[in-house]
C-alpha positions in Angstrom: -32.1 12.1 -16.7 -29.2 12.0 -14.3 -28.6 14.5 -11.5 -25.2 14.6 -9.6 -25.0 16.1 -6.2 -21.5 17.3 -5.8 -19.0 19.2 -3.7 -16.1 20.7 -5.7 -12.7 19.0 -5.1 -14.1 15.9 -3.3 -14.8 12.3 -4.2 -17.8 13.3 -6.2 -15.4 14.8 -8.7 -14.6 11.2 -9.7 -18.2 10.8 -10.8 -18.3 14.1 -12.6 -15.2 13.0 -14.6 -16.8 9.6 -15.3 -20.0 11.2 -16.6 -17.9 13.3 -18.9 -15.9 10.3 -20.1 -19.3 8.6 -20.9 -20.5 11.8 -22.7 -23.8 11.7 -20.7 -26.3 14.4 -20.1 -26.8 15.3 -16.5 -27.8 18.0 -14.1 -25.3 19.2 -11.5 -26.0 20.6 -8.0 -23.1 21.9 -6.0 -22.8 22.0 -2.2 -20.1 23.1 0.3 -18.9 21.3 3.3 -19.6 23.1 6.5 -22.5 25.3 5.4 -25.2 22.9 6.4 -26.4 22.1 2.9 -25.4 18.5 3.3 -27.5 18.1 6.5 -30.8 19.2 5.2 -33.7 16.6 5.4 -34.0 16.8 1.6 -30.3 15.9 1.0 -30.3 13.2 3.7 -33.1 11.5 1.9 -30.8 11.1 -1.0 -27.6 10.3 0.9 -28.3 9.1 4.5 -24.8 10.0 5.8 -24.9 13.5 4.3 -22.0 12.9 1.9 -21.3 13.2 -1.8 -21.5 11.9 -4.4 -25.2 11.2 -4.7 -26.3 10.4 -8.2 -30.0 10.3 -9.1 -30.8 8.1 -12.1 -34.5 8.6 -12.8 -36.1 7.5 -9.5 -33.0 5.7 -8.1 -30.4 7.4 -5.9 -26.9 5.9 -5.5 -24.5 7.4 -3.0 -21.2 5.5 -3.0 -18.5 6.3 -5.6 -17.6 2.7 -6.3 -21.2 1.6 -6.7 -22.0 4.5 -9.0 -19.0 3.7 -11.1 -20.0 0.1 -11.5 -23.6 0.9 -12.3 -22.7 3.5 -14.9 -20.2 1.2 -16.6 -22.7 -1.6 -16.6 -25.4 0.6 -18.1 -23.1 1.9 -20.8 -20.8 -1.1 -21.7 -20.1 0.1 -25.2 -17.9 2.8 -23.7 -15.5 0.0 -22.7 -14.6 1.6 -19.3 -14.9 -1.6 -17.3 -14.1 -5.3 -18.0 -17.1 -7.5 -18.2 -17.6 -10.5 -15.9 -15.3 -13.3 -17.0 -12.7 -11.1 -18.7 -9.2 -11.7 -17.5 -8.6 -8.2 -16.0 -12.0 -8.1 -14.2 -10.4 -9.0 -10.8 -7.7 -6.4 -11.2 -10.3 -3.8 -12.1 -12.4 -4.5 -9.0 -9.3 -4.6 -6.8 -8.1 -1.2 -7.9 -11.6 0.3 -7.3 -11.3 -1.0 -3.7 -7.7 0.3 -3.5 -8.9 3.7 -4.5 -11.3 3.7 -1.5 -8.7 2.5 0.9 -6.4 5.4 -0.2 -9.3 7.9 -0.1 -10.2 6.9 3.5 -6.7 7.9 4.6 -7.0 11.2 2.8 -10.4 11.8 4.4 -8.8 11.2 7.9 -6.0 13.7 7.1 -8.6 16.2 5.8 -10.4 16.0 9.1 -7.3 16.3 11.3 -5.4 18.9 9.3 -8.1 20.9 7.5 -11.3 20.9 9.4 -10.1 20.6 13.0 -8.5 23.9 13.4 -7.2 25.3 16.8 -7.9 24.9 19.6 -8.1 21.3 18.5 -4.6 19.7 18.8 -4.3 16.5 16.8 -1.7 14.0 17.8 1.5 14.5 15.8 2.3 10.8 16.2 -1.0 9.8 14.7 -0.6 12.3 11.8 2.9 11.0 11.1 1.4 7.5 10.9 -1.4 8.5 8.6 0.9 10.3 6.2 3.2 7.3 6.2 0.3 5.0 5.4 -0.8 7.4 2.6 2.7 7.5 1.2 2.9 3.7 1.3 -0.2 3.5 -1.0 1.8 5.3 -3.7 4.6 2.7 -4.0 2.5 0.0 -5.8 1.1 2.7 -8.1 4.6 4.0 -9.0 5.6 0.4 -9.8 2.4 -0.1 -11.8 2.9 3.0 -13.9 6.5 2.0 -14.6 5.1 -0.8 -16.8 1.9 0.7 -18.2 0.2 4.0 -18.8 -3.1 3.3 -17.1 -4.4 1.3 -14.1 -5.3 -1.6 -16.5 -2.9 -2.8 -19.1 -5.7 -2.7 -21.7 -5.9 1.1 -21.4 -7.9 3.8 -19.7 -10.8 2.6 -17.6 -13.2 3.8 -14.8 -10.5 2.5 -12.3 -8.5 5.6 -13.5 -11.4 8.0 -12.7 -11.5 6.5 -9.2 -7.7 6.5 -8.5 -6.7 9.4 -10.6 -8.9 11.8 -8.6 -7.2 10.7 -5.4 -3.9 12.1 -6.5 -5.3 15.6 -6.6 -5.8 15.4 -2.8 -2.8 13.2 -2.0 -0.4 15.9 -3.1 -1.6 18.1 -0.3 -0.1 15.7 2.2 2.7 13.7 0.5 5.5 15.1 -1.7 5.1 13.5 -5.1 8.6 14.4 -6.2 10.0 10.9 -5.5 7.3 9.4 -7.7 8.0 10.4 -11.3 5.9 7.6 -12.9 3.0 8.7 -10.7 3.4 12.3 -11.7 3.5 11.4 -15.4 0.3 9.4 -14.8 -1.4 12.5 -13.4 -0.4 14.5 -16.4 -1.9 11.9 -18.7 -5.1 12.1 -16.7 -5.2 15.9 -16.9 -4.6 15.8 -20.7 -7.9 13.9 -21.3 -10.6 16.2 -22.7 -13.2 14.7 -20.4 -11.0 15.4 -17.4 -10.6 19.0 -18.6 -14.4 19.4 -19.1 -15.0 18.0 -15.6 -12.5 20.4 -14.0 -14.3 23.3 -15.8 -17.6 22.2 -14.4 -16.2 21.3 -11.0 -16.0 24.9 -9.9 -13.8 26.4 -7.2 -13.0 24.1 -4.3 -13.0 25.7 -0.9 -11.4 23.0 1.2 -7.6 23.4 0.6 -6.2 26.8 1.3 -2.6 25.9 0.6 -0.8 23.5 -1.8 0.9 21.4 0.9 0.2 20.8 4.5 3.4 19.9 6.4 3.2 17.9 9.6 3.0 20.1 12.7 6.0 20.2 15.0 6.0 18.5 18.4 5.0 20.8 21.3 
């Protein structure tokens, strides 16, 4: 039995989507950021930094998205969601998994500065501009990639898409995706997948973003 500990609209949504792509049975426990549920001793025993996702597989708990993704794909190789060791696109697959985390770390920093640190906190406008510019820069290589292929790997849909595809849900709150038509078409392909739709249905209502787009604050 698998048990996913999850906060709607966060990185754990990647694993929820992957579990649906693999058609696995699992239990789902939902938490919310800021209500203390991620800081209980019971949860910290599962995830020492008090973060999601945390996936229990029998008596083992894994608490990093990339690690969970690799373990699940290795346990269920017949699903074909990850290249095996020695395959030509294995390096590209691992590289895009890491790229997804680089991108997500910038989103996390923006979430902290623009969502969670409300007045009287006054984040540096210069720092915010830099972070938004860095996040926008991560989209250029993806726009080029999806100009030549439909999915992260040329072979077709893979777990690299569950890792990267989820990020774009959050990215659009900080970067206008209008100049990235290939990227927007990619997000529509992700949304069209039945497993993605099942994951969204199970995800539940997210309580983190109260508006569709967060413009940079003006200088004061």
